[in-house]
C-alpha positions as CSV (number, residue, x, y, z in Angstrom):
1,X,4.0,53.7,22.1
2,X,3.5,57.1,23.5
3,X,2.5,60.6,22.7
4,X,5.3,63.0,22.3
5,X,5.2,64.7,25.6
6,X,9.0,65.1,26.0
7,X,10.6,67.7,28.1
8,X,10.7,69.9,25.0
9,X,7.0,69.7,24.4
10,X,5.2,73.0,24.6
11,X,1.5,72.7,24.7
12,X,0.1,76.0,23.4
13,X,-3.5,76.7,24.2
14,X,-4.5,79.5,21.9
15,X,-8.1,79.5,23.0
16,X,-8.9,78.5,26.5
17,X,-12.0,76.8,27.7
18,X,-15.1,77.9,25.9
19,X,-17.3,80.3,27.9
20,X,-20.8,79.0,27.4
21,X,-22.3,82.5,27.3
22,X,-20.0,83.7,24.6
23,X,-19.0,81.0,22.1
24,X,-16.5,82.2,19.4
25,X,-17.1,81.5,15.7
26,X,-13.9,79.5,15.5
27,X,-11.3,78.1,17.8
28,X,-7.6,77.0,17.3
29,X,-5.8,74.4,19.4
30,X,-2.2,73.3,19.0
31,X,0.0,70.6,20.4
32,X,3.6,71.7,19.7
33,X,6.7,69.6,19.9
34,X,9.9,71.6,19.3
35,X,12.8,69.9,17.5
36,X,14.1,73.0,15.6
37,X,17.7,72.6,16.9
38,X,18.0,68.9,16.0
39,X,20.9,68.7,13.5
40,X,19.7,65.3,12.1
41,X,16.5,66.9,10.9
42,X,15.7,69.2,8.0
43,X,13.1,71.9,7.4
44,X,9.5,71.6,8.7
45,X,6.9,70.2,6.4
46,X,3.2,70.2,6.8
47,X,0.0,68.4,5.8
48,X,-3.5,69.9,6.0
49,X,-7.0,68.6,5.7
50,X,-10.5,69.6,6.5
51,X,-13.2,67.2,7.9
52,X,-16.9,68.0,7.6
53,X,-19.6,66.7,9.9
54,X,-23.3,66.7,9.8
55,X,-25.3,67.6,12.9
56,X,-25.4,64.9,15.5
57,X,-28.6,62.9,15.9
58,X,-30.1,62.1,19.3
59,X,-32.1,58.9,20.1
60,X,-33.9,58.6,23.4
61,X,-35.0,55.5,25.2
62,X,-36.9,55.4,28.5
63,X,-33.8,56.6,30.5
64,X,-30.9,57.7,28.3
65,X,-29.8,59.5,25.2
66,X,-27.7,58.1,22.4
67,X,-25.6,60.4,20.3
68,X,-24.7,59.4,16.7
69,X,-22.8,61.2,13.9
70,X,-23.1,60.1,10.3
71,X,-19.4,60.7,9.5
72,X,-17.9,59.1,12.7
73,X,-16.2,55.7,12.3
74,X,-16.1,54.7,16.0
75,X,-17.0,55.8,19.5
76,X,-15.3,56.9,22.7
77,X,-15.7,53.9,24.9
78,X,-14.1,54.8,28.2
79,X,-15.9,52.6,30.8
80,X,-18.4,54.5,33.0
81,X,-18.1,57.7,30.8
82,X,-20.5,58.9,28.1
83,X,-20.4,57.2,24.7
84,X,-19.7,59.8,22.1
85,X,-18.8,59.6,18.4
86,X,-15.3,60.1,17.2
87,X,-13.4,60.3,13.9
88,X,-10.1,58.6,13.4
89,X,-7.5,60.2,11.0
90,X,-4.4,58.0,10.3
91,X,-1.4,59.6,8.7
92,X,1.8,57.8,7.7
93,X,5.3,59.1,7.4
94,X,8.8,57.7,6.9
95,X,10.1,56.0,10.0
96,X,11.9,58.4,12.3
97,X,9.6,61.4,11.4
98,X,9.0,63.7,14.4
99,X,5.7,65.5,14.8
100,X,6.4,69.1,15.3
101,X,2.9,70.6,15.8
102,X,-0.7,69.6,15.4
103,X,-3.1,72.4,15.0
104,X,-6.9,72.3,14.6
105,X,-9.3,75.1,13.7
106,X,-12.9,74.6,14.6
107,X,-15.9,76.0,12.9
108,X,-18.6,77.7,14.9
109,X,-19.3,75.7,18.1
110,X,-23.0,75.0,18.4
111,X,-25.0,73.6,21.3
112,X,-28.0,71.3,21.7
113,X,-29.9,70.8,24.9
114,X,-30.6,67.1,25.8
115,X,-33.7,65.8,27.5
116,X,-31.8,62.9,29.2
117,X,-28.3,62.0,30.2
118,X,-26.0,60.2,27.7
119,X,-25.7,56.5,28.0
120,X,-22.3,55.5,29.4
121,X,-19.8,52.9,28.1
122,X,-19.8,49.4,29.6
123,X,-16.9,47.8,31.5
124,X,-15.2,44.9,29.6
125,X,-15.7,41.4,30.8
126,X,-13.1,38.7,31.1
127,X,-14.2,35.9,28.7
128,X,-13.4,33.1,31.0
129,X,-15.6,30.3,32.1
130,X,-16.4,32.2,35.1
131,X,-17.3,35.7,33.9
132,X,-15.8,38.5,35.9
133,X,-16.3,42.2,35.6
134,X,-13.0,44.2,35.3
135,X,-14.9,47.1,36.9
136,X,-14.1,45.6,40.3
137,X,-10.4,45.3,39.6
138,X,-9.4,48.6,38.0
139,X,-10.0,52.3,38.7
140,X,-11.4,54.6,36.1
141,X,-11.8,58.4,36.0
142,X,-15.5,58.9,35.9
143,X,-16.9,62.1,34.6
144,X,-17.5,64.8,37.1
145,X,-20.6,66.9,36.9
146,X,-18.7,70.1,36.1
147,X,-16.5,68.5,33.4
148,X,-16.7,69.0,29.7
149,X,-16.2,65.6,28.1
150,X,-13.8,64.9,26.5
151,X,-11.6,67.7,27.7
152,X,-10.0,68.3,24.3
153,X,-11.4,68.4,20.8
154,X,-8.7,65.9,19.7
155,X,-6.0,63.7,20.9
156,X,-3.2,61.8,19.1
157,X,-0.4,59.2,19.4
158,X,2.5,58.0,17.3
159,X,4.1,54.7,16.7
160,X,6.7,53.0,14.5
161,X,5.7,50.0,12.4
162,X,5.7,48.1,9.2
163,X,2.9,48.4,6.6
164,X,3.0,46.9,3.1
165,X,6.7,46.1,3.7
166,X,7.4,49.8,4.3
167,X,8.7,51.1,7.6
168,X,6.7,54.0,8.7
169,X,5.7,56.3,11.6
170,X,2.0,56.2,12.3
171,X,0.2,59.3,13.4
172,X,-3.2,58.5,14.8
173,X,-5.4,61.6,15.4
174,X,-8.7,61.1,17.1
175,X,-11.2,64.0,16.5
176,X,-14.0,64.6,19.0
177,X,-16.6,66.7,17.1
178,X,-19.2,66.3,19.8
179,X,-18.6,67.0,23.5
180,X,-20.8,66.7,26.5
181,X,-21.5,69.3,29.2
182,X,-23.1,67.2,31.8
183,X,-24.0,69.9,34.3
184,X,-26.2,71.6,31.7
185,X,-27.3,68.4,29.9
186,X,-26.0,69.8,26.7
187,X,-23.8,68.7,23.9
188,X,-21.6,71.1,21.9
189,X,-20.5,70.2,18.4
190,X,-18.9,71.6,15.2
191,X,-19.5,70.9,11.6
192,X,-15.9,71.4,10.4
193,X,-12.5,70.7,11.8
194,X,-9.3,71.8,9.9
195,X,-6.2,69.9,10.8
196,X,-2.6,71.1,10.1
197,X,0.2,68.7,11.0
198,X,3.8,70.1,11.0
199,X,6.5,67.5,10.9
200,X,10.2,67.0,10.2
201,X,11.8,64.1,8.5
202,X,15.4,62.8,9.0
203,X,17.9,64.6,6.8
204,X,19.4,61.2,6.0
205,X,16.4,58.8,6.0
206,X,17.3,55.3,7.0
207,X,17.5,52.8,4.2
208,X,17.3,49.0,4.4
209,X,19.0,46.5,2.2
210,X,17.1,43.8,0.3
211,X,19.1,40.6,1.1
212,X,16.6,38.4,2.9
213,X,12.9,38.4,3.5
214,X,12.6,35.8,6.2
215,X,14.7,35.1,9.3
216,X,14.3,31.7,10.9
217,X,15.7,31.3,14.4
218,X,15.9,27.7,15.7
219,X,17.9,25.4,17.9
220,X,20.8,23.7,16.1
221,X,19.1,20.3,16.7
222,X,16.3,21.4,14.3
223,X,18.3,23.0,11.6
224,X,18.9,19.9,9.4
225,X,15.1,19.4,9.1
226,X,14.5,23.1,8.5
227,X,17.0,23.2,5.5
228,X,14.2,21.7,3.3
229,X,11.9,24.6,4.3
230,X,14.7,27.2,3.6
231,X,15.2,25.6,0.1
232,X,11.5,25.7,-0.6
233,X,11.1,29.3,0.5
234,X,14.1,30.4,-1.6
235,X,12.7,28.6,-4.6
236,X,9.3,30.4,-4.2
237,X,10.6,33.9,-4.0
238,X,11.0,34.3,-0.2
239,X,14.7,34.7,0.4
240,X,15.4,33.0,3.7
241,X,18.2,33.0,6.3
242,X,18.3,30.2,9.0
243,X,20.2,31.1,12.1
244,X,21.0,28.8,15.1
245,X,20.0,30.4,18.3
246,X,23.2,29.1,19.9
247,X,25.2,31.4,17.6
248,X,23.3,34.6,18.5
249,X,25.6,36.8,20.6
250,X,24.2,40.2,20.2
251,X,24.1,42.8,23.0
252,X,21.4,42.5,25.6
253,X,20.8,42.0,29.3
254,X,19.3,38.5,28.8
255,X,18.7,36.0,26.1
256,X,15.3,37.5,25.0
257,X,16.9,41.0,24.6
258,X,19.8,39.4,22.7
259,X,17.4,37.8,20.3
260,X,15.5,41.1,19.9
261,X,18.7,43.0,19.1
262,X,19.7,40.3,16.6
263,X,16.3,40.8,14.8
264,X,17.1,44.5,14.8
265,X,20.5,43.9,13.3
266,X,18.9,41.5,10.7
267,X,16.5,44.3,9.7
268,X,19.2,46.8,9.3
269,X,21.8,44.5,7.6
270,X,19.6,42.2,5.6
271,X,16.2,43.9,5.3
272,X,14.3,41.2,7.1
273,X,10.5,41.7,7.2
274,X,9.4,38.3,8.6
275,X,10.7,36.3,11.5
276,X,9.9,32.6,12.3
277,X,10.8,31.2,15.7
278,X,11.0,27.4,15.9
279,X,10.8,25.8,19.3
280,X,9.0,25.8,22.7
281,X,9.4,28.5,25.3
282,X,12.4,26.7,26.7
283,X,14.2,26.4,23.3
284,X,13.3,29.9,22.1
285,X,12.5,31.8,25.3
286,X,9.4,33.9,25.4
287,X,9.2,37.4,27.0
288,X,6.9,37.6,30.0
289,X,5.3,41.0,30.4
290,X,3.0,42.7,32.9
291,X,0.5,44.9,31.0
292,X,-2.3,44.4,33.6
293,X,-0.2,43.1,36.5
294,X,-2.9,43.5,39.2
295,X,-5.4,41.4,37.3
296,X,-3.5,38.9,35.2
297,X,0.1,38.8,36.5
298,X,2.7,38.0,33.9
299,X,1.7,36.9,30.4
300,X,3.8,35.3,27.5
301,X,4.1,37.5,24.4
302,X,6.1,37.2,21.2
303,X,5.0,40.7,20.1
304,X,8.0,41.8,22.1
305,X,10.2,40.3,19.4
306,X,8.2,41.9,16.6
307,X,8.1,45.5,18.0
308,X,11.7,46.6,17.4
309,X,11.4,50.4,16.9
310,X,9.4,53.3,18.4
311,X,8.1,56.1,16.2
312,X,11.6,57.8,16.3
313,X,13.2,54.7,14.9
314,X,14.9,54.0,18.2
315,X,15.1,50.6,19.9
316,X,11.9,49.8,21.8
317,X,13.1,48.0,24.9
318,X,9.7,47.6,26.7
319,X,11.6,48.5,29.9
320,X,11.9,52.3,29.9
321,X,12.8,52.4,33.6
322,X,15.4,49.6,33.3
323,X,14.2,47.6,36.2
324,X,14.1,44.3,34.3
325,X,10.3,44.2,34.5
326,X,9.1,44.4,30.9
327,X,5.8,45.9,29.6
328,X,5.1,46.9,33.2
329,X,1.8,48.6,34.0
330,X,1.0,49.4,37.6
331,X,-0.9,52.2,39.4
332,X,2.6,53.7,40.0
333,X,4.4,53.3,36.7
334,X,3.9,52.2,33.1
335,X,6.7,51.2,30.7
336,X,6.7,52.9,27.3
337,X,5.9,50.3,24.7
338,X,5.3,51.0,21.0
339,X,3.5,47.8,20.1
340,X,3.3,48.4,16.3
341,X,5.0,45.3,14.7
342,X,8.2,46.0,12.7
343,X,8.3,42.4,11.4
344,X,5.5,39.9,10.9
345,X,6.3,37.1,13.3
346,X,5.2,33.6,14.0
347,X,6.2,30.6,16.1
348,X,6.3,26.9,15.4
349,X,6.0,25.5,18.9
350,X,7.9,22.3,18.0
351,X,8.9,20.1,20.9
352,X,11.0,17.7,18.8
353,X,12.1,17.0,15.3
354,X,9.1,14.9,14.4
355,X,6.9,18.0,14.8
356,X,9.4,20.0,12.7
357,X,9.2,17.5,9.9
358,X,5.3,17.4,10.1
359,X,4.9,21.1,9.9
360,X,7.6,21.7,7.2
361,X,6.0,19.0,5.0
362,X,2.6,20.6,5.4
363,X,3.8,24.1,4.6
364,X,5.5,22.8,1.4
365,X,2.5,20.8,0.4
366,X,0.2,23.8,1.1
367,X,2.2,26.2,-1.0
368,X,2.8,23.9,-3.9
369,X,-0.8,22.6,-4.1
370,X,-2.5,24.9,-6.7
371,X,-5.8,23.1,-6.6
372,X,-7.6,24.8,-3.8
373,X,-11.3,25.3,-4.7
374,X,-12.1,24.6,-1.1
375,X,-10.1,27.7,0.1
376,X,-13.1,29.9,-0.6
377,X,-15.0,28.2,2.1
378,X,-15.0,29.5,5.7
379,X,-16.4,27.8,8.8
380,X,-17.7,29.9,11.7
381,X,-18.5,28.4,15.2
382,X,-20.1,30.4,17.9
383,X,-22.8,30.7,20.5
384,X,-24.0,32.7,23.5
385,X,-20.7,33.9,24.9
386,X,-22.0,35.9,27.9
387,X,-24.8,33.6,28.9
388,X,-25.7,35.2,32.3
389,X,-27.3,38.3,30.6
390,X,-30.1,38.6,33.2
391,X,-27.6,39.0,36.0
392,X,-26.2,42.1,34.3
393,X,-29.5,43.8,34.3
394,X,-29.1,44.2,38.1
395,X,-25.6,45.6,38.1
396,X,-25.6,49.2,39.2
397,X,-24.3,50.4,35.8
398,X,-26.6,52.1,33.3
399,X,-24.8,50.7,30.3
400,X,-25.6,47.1,31.4
401,X,-29.2,47.9,31.6
402,X,-29.0,48.7,27.9
403,X,-25.9,46.9,26.7
404,X,-27.9,44.8,24.2
405,X,-28.2,48.0,22.1
406,X,-31.8,47.7,21.0
407,X,-32.9,46.2,24.3
408,X,-32.8,42.6,23.3
409,X,-30.0,40.1,24.1
410,X,-27.6,39.0,21.4
411,X,-25.5,35.9,21.2
412,X,-22.0,37.5,21.0
413,X,-20.2,34.6,19.2
414,X,-22.9,34.4,16.6
415,X,-23.1,38.2,16.3
416,X,-19.4,38.4,15.6
417,X,-19.6,35.4,13.3
418,X,-22.2,37.2,11.2
419,X,-20.0,40.3,11.0
420,X,-17.1,38.1,9.8
421,X,-19.3,36.5,7.1
422,X,-20.4,40.0,6.0
423,X,-16.8,41.1,5.7
424,X,-15.9,37.9,3.8
425,X,-18.9,38.0,1.6
426,X,-16.9,36.5,-1.3
427,X,-16.4,33.3,0.7
428,X,-18.9,30.6,1.2
429,X,-19.8,30.7,4.9
430,X,-20.9,27.6,6.8
431,X,-22.1,28.5,10.3
432,X,-22.3,26.1,13.3
433,X,-24.2,28.1,16.0
434,X,-25.4,27.1,19.4
435,X,-28.7,28.8,18.8
436,X,-29.5,26.0,16.2
437,X,-31.0,24.0,19.0
438,X,-33.9,26.5,19.1
439,X,-36.9,25.5,16.8
440,X,-37.2,29.0,15.6
441,X,-33.5,29.4,14.7
442,X,-32.5,30.4,11.2
443,X,-29.3,28.3,11.6
444,X,-29.8,24.6,10.8
445,X,-26.2,23.3,11.2
446,X,-26.0,21.9,14.7
447,X,-22.9,22.9,16.7
448,X,-21.5,19.3,17.2
449,X,-18.0,18.0,17.1
450,X,-18.7,15.7,14.2
451,X,-20.3,18.4,12.1
452,X,-17.3,20.7,12.7
453,X,-14.8,17.9,11.7
454,X,-16.9,17.0,8.7
455,X,-16.9,20.6,7.4
456,X,-13.1,20.9,8.0
457,X,-12.6,17.6,6.2
458,X,-14.5,18.9,3.2
459,X,-12.0,21.8,3.0
460,X,-12.0,25.4,4.2
461,X,-9.6,28.3,3.9
462,X,-10.4,29.6,7.4
463,X,-12.1,28.4,10.6
464,X,-13.3,30.8,13.2
465,X,-14.0,29.7,16.8
466,X,-15.6,32.5,18.8
467,X,-16.4,31.9,22.5
468,X,-14.6,30.6,25.5
469,X,-11.6,28.5,25.9
470,X,-8.8,26.9,27.9
471,X,-5.5,25.6,26.7
472,X,-7.0,22.3,25.5
473,X,-10.5,23.2,24.5
474,X,-12.8,25.7,22.7
475,X,-16.4,25.9,23.9
476,X,-19.5,28.1,24.0
477,X,-23.0,28.1,25.5
478,X,-26.6,27.8,24.1
479,X,-29.0,30.7,24.4
480,X,-29.5,31.8,28.0
481,X,-28.2,28.6,29.6
482,X,-24.8,28.6,31.3
483,X,-24.6,25.1,32.6
484,X,-24.6,23.3,29.3
485,X,-21.3,23.4,27.3
486,X,-21.3,23.2,23.5
487,X,-20.3,21.3,21.5
488,X,-21.8,18.8,24.0
489,X,-20.6,17.6,26.4
490,X,-17.2,19.3,27.0
491,X,-16.6,21.5,24.0
492,X,-14.2,21.0,21.0
493,X,-11.0,19.6,22.4
494,X,-7.6,18.5,21.2
495,X,-8.9,15.0,21.1
496,X,-11.5,16.0,18.4
497,X,-8.7,17.5,16.2
498,X,-6.9,14.2,16.2
499,X,-9.9,12.6,14.4
500,X,-9.7,15.0,11.4
501,X,-9.1,13.5,7.9
502,X,-8.3,16.6,5.8
503,X,-5.0,15.8,4.2
504,X,-4.0,18.6,1.7
505,X,-7.0,20.7,2.8
506,X,-5.4,22.6,5.7
507,X,-7.3,25.6,7.0
508,X,-6.0,28.6,9.1
509,X,-7.8,28.5,12.4
510,X,-8.6,31.6,14.3
511,X,-9.4,31.1,18.0
512,X,-11.3,34.0,19.6
513,X,-11.3,32.5,23.0
514,X,-9.4,32.5,26.3
515,X,-6.0,30.7,26.5
516,X,-6.3,28.6,23.4
517,X,-2.7,29.5,22.6
518,X,-1.5,29.6,26.3
519,X,2.0,28.0,26.2
520,X,2.8,29.4,29.6
521,X,0.4,26.9,31.4
522,X,0.5,24.2,28.8
523,X,3.0,22.8,26.3
524,X,0.0,21.5,24.3
525,X,-2.3,24.4,23.6
526,X,-5.1,23.5,21.2
527,X,-3.9,26.2,18.7
528,X,-0.6,24.4,18.3
529,X,-1.9,20.9,18.6
530,X,-4.0,21.6,15.5
531,X,-0.9,22.7,13.5
532,X,1.6,20.0,14.5
533,X,-0.4,17.1,13.3
534,X,1.0,15.0,10.5
535,X,-1.0,15.3,7.2
536,X,-4.1,16.8,8.8
537,X,-5.2,19.6,11.1
538,X,-4.4,23.3,10.5
539,X,-1.7,24.9,8.4
540,X,-1.5,27.8,11.0
541,X,-3.5,29.2,13.8
542,X,-4.1,32.5,15.6
543,X,-4.9,32.4,19.3
544,X,-4.6,34.3,22.6
545,X,-1.9,33.2,25.0
546,X,-4.0,34.3,28.1
547,X,-7.5,35.2,29.2
548,X,-9.3,37.4,26.7
549,X,-11.7,40.3,27.3
550,X,-14.7,41.6,25.5
551,X,-17.8,43.8,25.7
552,X,-21.2,42.3,26.3
553,X,-24.0,42.2,23.8
554,X,-23.9,44.2,20.6
555,X,-21.0,46.2,22.0
556,X,-18.8,43.1,21.4
557,X,-17.7,44.3,18.0
558,X,-16.3,47.6,19.4
559,X,-13.1,46.3,21.0
560,X,-10.8,43.7,22.5
561,X,-10.4,40.2,21.0
562,X,-13.5,40.4,18.8
563,X,-12.1,43.6,17.2
564,X,-8.8,41.8,16.6
565,X,-10.6,39.0,14.8
566,X,-12.7,41.3,12.7
567,X,-9.4,43.0,11.7
568,X,-8.0,39.7,10.6
569,X,-11.2,39.1,8.5
570,X,-10.8,42.5,7.0
571,X,-7.2,41.8,6.1
572,X,-8.3,38.6,4.4
573,X,-11.0,40.6,2.5
574,X,-8.4,43.2,1.5
575,X,-6.3,40.5,-0.3
576,X,-3.5,40.1,2.2
577,X,-1.2,37.5,0.8
578,X,0.8,36.2,3.8
579,X,-0.4,34.8,7.1
580,X,1.8,36.9,9.3
581,X,0.6,40.1,7.6
582,X,-3.0,39.3,8.7
583,X,-2.2,39.7,12.4
584,X,0.2,42.6,11.8
585,X,-2.5,44.5,9.8
586,X,-5.1,43.8,12.5
587,X,-2.8,45.0,15.3
588,X,-1.9,48.2,13.4
589,X,-5.5,49.0,12.8
590,X,-6.5,48.2,16.4
591,X,-3.8,50.5,17.8
592,X,-4.8,53.3,15.5
593,X,-8.5,53.3,16.4
594,X,-8.8,52.3,20.1
595,X,-9.1,55.0,22.8
596,X,-5.7,55.9,24.0
597,X,-6.7,58.7,26.3
598,X,-8.6,56.2,28.4
599,X,-8.0,54.9,31.9
600,X,-8.5,51.4,30.5
601,X,-5.9,51.8,27.8
602,X,-3.8,49.2,29.5
603,X,-6.5,46.6,28.7
604,X,-5.9,47.3,25.0
605,X,-2.2,47.0,25.5
606,X,-2.8,43.6,27.1
607,X,-5.1,42.4,24.3
608,X,-2.6,43.1,21.5
609,X,0.2,41.5,23.5
610,X,-1.6,38.1,23.9
611,X,-2.1,37.6,20.1
612,X,0.0,34.7,18.8
613,X,0.5,33.2,15.3
614,X,1.4,29.5,15.4
615,X,2.7,29.1,11.9
616,X,4.9,30.5,9.2
617,X,4.4,34.2,8.8
618,X,5.4,34.0,5.1
619,X,2.8,31.3,4.4
620,X,1.2,32.2,1.0
621,X,-2.6,32.2,1.4
622,X,-4.8,30.4,-1.0
């Protein structure tokens, strides 16, 4: 993924920096990419729209100012810099479309003097047992006193992906209708922004056949037991092709790239939209990448196999400097990675044929069982994720002095759980929260292992675990206490899952917690252990393959893994029909709205790469 700053890019600044003493009634800015001599493209087309904004509102506390805008749908959250409202405009074009020019015309620029400085964005926290601030590991470009922030009124990026089974080029435009002049303690703002996008589409748009929907790649030793799944899928409207990994001989510098090129060929020859990998990392090799090398080292990601094209429709190698280090991000160089999935992909992390048989039988049972009244139940487990909140009050960072939003602490796992239940208001929510131990708590369901298992046994469409994790356990903490683990005494482990008795009532489990899907460190991550069980456990699961990150307090819904999970919940609410499309939709939305002109953008790249579906991506929900 990248902005189109090619050698041919001409950035035309029609109006230079605003002179504070003489503000014009309107301003025009343009980012111009020239492709006029490209024989594969036809005449320039354009899209125009106008966005109106009300005047920003300012709220003061004892030290800082907060800026809000009624029409904004998110905020600029560049750590250490002012929090300002932004508006996200998402446009979609046929794959291979090239953006020629983006022009904005501003209405009169107005100013407002502030009484205090604007509150700054917090630094993300690693959601591990031992909380660490990323602030100490990465550099950020803090606002200088003389700067106008942000420097431009808009920014944009493009990417190539799949949405509603259609291959498209995304254009994500971020408008910044409010800017901060720190030296003068003023904001400047506009009430209208007109956007004109000029673009060119391929003269011969790429077409894709409709031969197969699902590609299954597996070792030959598993194929006999997968034939039953292929037959079932074909009988239920999902045309399926099973390919032995030993027979893949596509181009590529290593086995991973050969598999990726084969998926590309399968898209172009068969019209594949879903890919299922069957086998462990030794049977179907995973790609290791380095999106935050200084902090995390290499991480396992199957998103590499799902991201086939960039926004031009060209192969996305994830190694733009060809040094055989993939998804590389260092202070010296960053690989160009698109990240938007071009197929919905899942992995069955089967270690032997018995696990293949177990999972295939469960998928067939799930999709043929039409009596699922229990599917409309959801289970949410959470607690006080960042328990050492008092410590943050002493960090020399103004955002942490106020990171609870209204000045009071929040229990992040429960806060996100409540957001999920609001999104899924048509479902019956059963909440198991750590705060239930408090006499004053509104939540009466105790967060215990037996209560969780009993609720799963009764039947639920989805289970959300929000908190901390390791490969073999999910856990959280009670209010303000960091030395007691809940569920007591050591969290919810793979051993508890084995005691489930929920035959034919298999939920999809979403783990919003570190490393619950980490198959680099463990061949038995809890996310897979729940799926592989015979006649019980989960039908599929989503989980991170490495440490996760998050914002503290009420900021937690604004980014990182919590935002991914809220995106999955929104995709459920929108009526998404297949399991793999839940994650694909969430990643697409995440990439479109997060700050990309941000020194911490690599942390967002990292977060989308660690998301894993352990299950069949064509699984029909409900």
